[in-house]
C-alpha positions in Angstrom: 26.9 -16.5 -49.0 27.0 -18.6 -45.9 27.1 -22.4 -45.5 25.8 -24.4 -42.6 26.0 -28.1 -41.7 22.4 -29.3 -41.1 20.2 -32.2 -40.2 21.4 -35.6 -39.3 25.1 -34.7 -38.9 24.3 -32.1 -36.2 21.8 -34.5 -34.5 24.2 -37.4 -34.4 27.1 -35.3 -33.2 25.0 -34.1 -30.3 24.2 -37.7 -29.5 27.8 -38.7 -29.6 27.3 -40.9 -32.6 29.8 -41.2 -35.5 29.1 -38.8 -38.4 29.8 -40.2 -41.8 27.9 -37.9 -44.1 27.4 -34.2 -43.8 24.7 -32.2 -45.6 25.0 -28.4 -46.0 22.6 -25.6 -46.6 23.8 -22.4 -48.4 22.1 -19.1 -47.6 22.3 -16.1 -49.9 23.5 -17.8 -53.0 22.3 -18.5 -56.5 22.9 -21.5 -58.8 25.2 -19.3 -60.9 27.3 -18.3 -58.0 27.7 -21.9 -56.9 28.7 -23.0 -60.3 31.2 -20.1 -60.5 32.7 -21.3 -57.3 33.4 -24.7 -58.7 30.4 -26.6 -57.3 28.9 -29.3 -59.5 25.1 -29.2 -59.9 23.4 -32.6 -59.2 19.9 -31.8 -58.0 16.9 -32.5 -60.2 14.0 -31.2 -58.1 15.9 -28.4 -56.4 19.4 -26.8 -56.5 21.9 -29.2 -54.9 25.6 -29.1 -55.6 28.7 -31.2 -54.8 31.7 -29.5 -53.2 34.6 -29.5 -55.7 37.0 -31.1 -53.2 35.0 -33.0 -50.4 32.1 -33.9 -52.7 29.7 -33.3 -49.9 26.2 -32.0 -50.8 25.4 -28.3 -50.6 21.8 -27.4 -51.2 20.5 -23.8 -51.6 18.2 -22.8 -48.8 14.6 -23.4 -49.9 11.0 -23.4 -48.9 8.3 -25.8 -50.0 4.6 -25.2 -50.6 2.0 -28.0 -50.9 0.6 -28.2 -54.4 -0.7 -31.8 -54.7 -1.0 -35.2 -53.1 1.9 -37.3 -51.9 5.5 -36.6 -51.3 6.1 -35.2 -54.8 3.2 -32.7 -54.5 5.4 -29.7 -53.6 6.4 -26.4 -55.2 10.0 -25.6 -54.3 11.3 -22.0 -53.9 15.1 -21.5 -53.7 16.5 -18.0 -53.8 19.0 -15.8 -52.0 16.3 -14.3 -49.8 15.4 -17.7 -48.1 16.7 -17.7 -44.6 18.3 -20.5 -42.7 15.3 -20.6 -40.3 12.9 -20.8 -43.1 14.8 -23.7 -44.6 14.9 -25.5 -41.2 11.2 -24.9 -40.7 10.3 -27.2 -43.6 12.0 -30.2 -42.0 10.1 -33.0 -40.3 11.3 -33.2 -36.7 13.0 -30.8 -34.3 15.9 -33.1 -33.9 16.6 -32.9 -37.6 16.0 -29.1 -37.8 19.3 -27.9 -36.3 22.4 -26.4 -38.0 26.0 -25.4 -37.2 27.7 -22.4 -38.7 31.3 -22.2 -39.9 32.4 -21.3 -36.3 30.6 -24.4 -34.8 27.8 -22.4 -33.2 24.6 -24.3 -32.9 21.5 -22.9 -34.6 18.4 -24.5 -33.0 15.2 -22.4 -33.6 12.8 -25.2 -32.8 14.2 -26.8 -29.6 15.8 -29.9 -31.2 18.6 -30.1 -28.7 16.1 -30.1 -25.8 14.1 -32.9 -27.5 17.3 -34.9 -28.0 18.0 -34.7 -24.3 14.4 -35.7 -23.4 14.2 -38.5 -26.0 11.3 -37.0 -27.9 10.3 -37.1 -31.5 8.4 -33.8 -32.1 7.3 -32.3 -35.5 8.6 -28.9 -36.4 5.4 -27.3 -37.6 1.9 -27.7 -39.2 3.5 -28.4 -42.6 4.3 -31.9 -41.2 0.9 -33.1 -42.4 1.8 -32.3 -46.0 4.1 -35.3 -46.6 2.8 -38.8 -45.8 6.4 -40.3 -45.8 7.0 -38.4 -42.6 4.7 -40.8 -40.7 7.1 -43.6 -41.7 10.2 -41.5 -40.9 8.9 -40.8 -37.4 8.3 -44.5 -36.9 11.7 -45.3 -38.2 13.4 -42.8 -35.9 11.5 -44.4 -33.0 13.1 -47.7 -34.1 16.5 -46.2 -34.3 16.7 -44.2 -31.1 13.9 -45.7 -28.9 12.5 -42.2 -28.4 8.9 -41.6 -27.6 6.6 -39.7 -30.0 5.2 -36.4 -28.7 1.4 -36.6 -28.2 0.8 -33.7 -30.6 2.9 -35.4 -33.3 1.2 -38.7 -32.8 -2.2 -36.9 -33.2 -1.0 -35.4 -36.5 0.1 -38.7 -37.7 -3.3 -40.2 -37.0 -5.0 -37.2 -38.7 -3.0 -37.8 -41.8 -4.1 -41.5 -41.9 -7.7 -40.7 -41.2 -8.0 -38.0 -43.9 -6.5 -40.2 -46.6 -3.2 -38.3 -47.1 -1.3 -41.5 -46.2 -3.2 -43.4 -49.0 -0.9 -41.6 -51.5 2.3 -43.2 -50.2 4.4 -44.4 -53.1 5.2 -48.2 -52.7 8.9 -47.8 -53.3 9.2 -45.0 -50.7 7.1 -46.9 -48.2 9.3 -50.0 -48.5 12.5 -47.8 -48.3 11.4 -46.5 -44.9 10.1 -49.8 -43.6 13.3 -51.6 -44.7 15.5 -49.0 -43.0 13.3 -49.3 -39.9 13.8 -53.1 -39.9 17.5 -52.5 -39.9 17.3 -50.4 -36.7 18.0 -51.6 -33.2 14.3 -51.6 -32.2 12.1 -52.4 -35.2 9.2 -53.2 -32.9 9.0 -49.6 -32.0 8.4 -48.7 -35.6 5.4 -51.0 -35.8 4.0 -49.8 -32.5 4.0 -46.3 -33.9 2.3 -47.4 -37.1 -0.3 -49.3 -35.1 -1.0 -46.3 -32.9 -1.7 -43.9 -35.9 -3.6 -46.5 -37.9 -1.2 -46.8 -40.8 -0.3 -50.4 -40.0 -3.8 -51.6 -40.9 -3.8 -49.5 -44.1 -0.3 -50.3 -45.3 0.2 -53.8 -43.9 -3.2 -55.3 -43.5 -1.9 -58.9 -43.6 0.1 -58.4 -40.4 -1.9 -59.4 -37.3 1.0 -59.6 -34.8 4.4 -58.0 -34.5 7.4 -59.9 -33.0 8.6 -58.5 -29.7 12.2 -58.7 -30.9 14.1 -58.8 -34.1 17.6 -60.0 -34.8 19.7 -60.8 -37.8 20.0 -59.3 -41.3 17.0 -57.6 -43.0 15.8 -60.6 -44.9 15.6 -62.6 -41.7 13.7 -59.8 -39.9 11.2 -59.5 -42.8 10.7 -63.3 -42.8 10.1 -63.1 -39.1 7.6 -60.3 -39.6 5.7 -62.4 -42.3 6.2 -65.7 -40.5 2.5 -66.4 -39.6 1.2 -65.5 -43.1 0.1 -67.9 -45.8 1.9 -67.9 -49.1 -0.8 -65.9 -50.8 -0.7 -63.2 -48.0 3.1 -63.0 -48.4 2.8 -62.6 -52.1 0.1 -59.9 -51.7 2.2 -58.0 -49.1 5.4 -58.2 -51.2 3.6 -57.2 -54.4 2.0 -54.1 -52.9 5.2 -52.9 -51.3 7.4 -54.0 -54.2 9.7 -55.9 -51.8 13.0 -56.8 -53.3 13.7 -60.5 -54.3 16.0 -61.4 -51.4 13.4 -60.5 -48.7 10.5 -61.8 -50.8 12.1 -65.2 -51.5 12.9 -65.8 -47.8 9.5 -64.8 -46.6 7.9 -67.1 -49.3 10.1 -70.0 -48.3 9.1 -69.5 -44.6 5.4 -69.7 -45.6 6.0 -72.9 -47.6 8.2 -74.7 -45.0 7.5 -73.4 -41.5 5.3 -76.3 -40.6 7.8 -78.9 -41.9 10.9 -77.7 -40.0 10.3 -80.1 -37.2 10.8 -83.1 -39.5 12.3 -86.1 -37.7 13.0 -88.9 -40.1 15.6 -89.0 -42.9 13.0 -89.0 -45.8 11.2 -86.0 -44.3 14.4 -84.1 -43.6 15.6 -84.7 -47.1 12.3 -83.4 -48.5 12.6 -80.2 -46.5 16.2 -79.6 -47.8 15.1 -80.4 -51.3 12.1 -78.0 -51.2 14.2 -75.3 -49.7 16.9 -75.8 -52.5 19.3 -76.0 -49.6 22.0 -77.9 -51.5 22.4 -75.1 -54.0 21.6 -72.2 -51.7 22.8 -73.2 -48.2 23.2 -69.6 -47.2 19.6 -68.8 -47.7 18.6 -72.0 -45.8 20.6 -70.8 -42.9 18.8 -67.5 -42.9 15.5 -69.5 -42.8 16.8 -71.3 -39.7 17.7 -68.0 -38.1 14.1 -66.7 -38.6 12.7 -70.0 -37.3 14.7 -69.8 -34.1 13.1 -66.4 -33.3 9.6 -67.3 -34.5 9.2 -70.8 -32.9 9.8 -71.1 -29.2 12.2 -74.0 -28.5 13.1 -74.6 -32.1 16.5 -76.3 -32.5 18.0 -76.1 -35.9 20.8 -78.6 -35.1 19.0 -81.6 -36.7 18.4 -79.8 -40.0 22.0 -78.5 -40.0 23.4 -82.0 -39.5 21.2 -83.4 -42.2 22.3 -80.7 -44.7 26.0 -81.3 -43.8 25.7 -85.0 -44.3 23.7 -84.8 -47.6 26.0 -82.0 -48.9 29.0 -84.2 -48.4 27.8 -86.7 -50.9 30.0 -86.7 -54.0 27.3 -86.1 -56.7 30.0 -86.0 -59.4 31.2 -89.5 -58.6 27.7 -90.8 -58.6 27.0 -89.3 -62.0 29.7 -91.3 -63.7 28.3 -94.2 -65.5 24.7 -92.9 -65.3 22.6 -90.5 -67.3 19.6 -88.2 -67.2 17.0 -89.0 -64.5 19.1 -91.9 -63.3 21.7 -89.5 -62.0 19.2 -87.4 -60.0 17.6 -90.5 -58.5 21.0 -92.0 -57.5 22.1 -88.7 -55.9 18.9 -88.2 -54.0 18.9 -91.8 -52.7 22.5 -91.4 -51.5 21.8 -88.1 -49.8 18.9 -89.6 -48.0 21.0 -92.6 -46.9 23.7 -90.1 -45.7 21.1 -88.3 -43.6 19.9 -91.5 -42.1 23.4 -92.5 -41.2 24.1 -89.2 -39.6 20.9 -89.5 -37.5 21.9 -93.1 -36.5 25.4 -91.8 -35.4 23.7 -89.2 -33.2 21.7 -91.9 -31.4 
């Protein structure tokens, strides 16, 4: 029984990046032998165990055979006769198909170290076409490292889209990869890769233009991506990908308010803040402004920020004393609008 560190930990070490998680492959073992050695079984689809002390994952070496559509359409074979090279051969990219043995020696049967040096994302073998999620993973790695995609890999990605294999992407998995790609240093590279293979038009038909740069947290980046869309298009996109509430809400807010953010007068500024629910959710409103600064050339959020600060300083509790029901709301709104007008006057 031999254990090897595999995948991303080896890749990131070679790139000089910090390694936080280590995955291991065990060759020549059985589930019974792992359990007898104190490892805790956690895998549902194939044998994976947690180390009794480090709690790192140890998976039995396995092969996969295509047996249906989509990323779940595989039959897994895990047994002591599966070699390390056979296990590495099922992986997506050469840079993720390397291992280190217990002595630290590199095992690199597919040229992953060379591709790391050259900045190339290259598929390991023809089995790449069997899992449509790999299209998104390649695009995500392009966003992370800025590497180019090998021509033969790009051709396979396009083939997968053209033959309909990519139509079987599960929405949750698609969003998971897209979201992680949005978090990377160069999200635009992900969308360039998806455009090149044709998956952007299939998976994200609402998007007609991709920003040249992204900054800020994920919700801001998604709002920036969806900025030109109408509210109905935003809803369609989010429903199809099952986008989480935080990203969905900010993108919807952008669709509702993007044409009103240049408001000048106190009444208009107050209405923008009210529609944005900025008094109760100022943090979300600030995220909207961050997206607007990237989406609209020359946009200056200072006026809206001053308006929110002035209106937010109104003591709603004091105004509520001696009033009731709708009278309270009307009194608070009127005072907030006056506070905004006064702040604008001071600016002049």
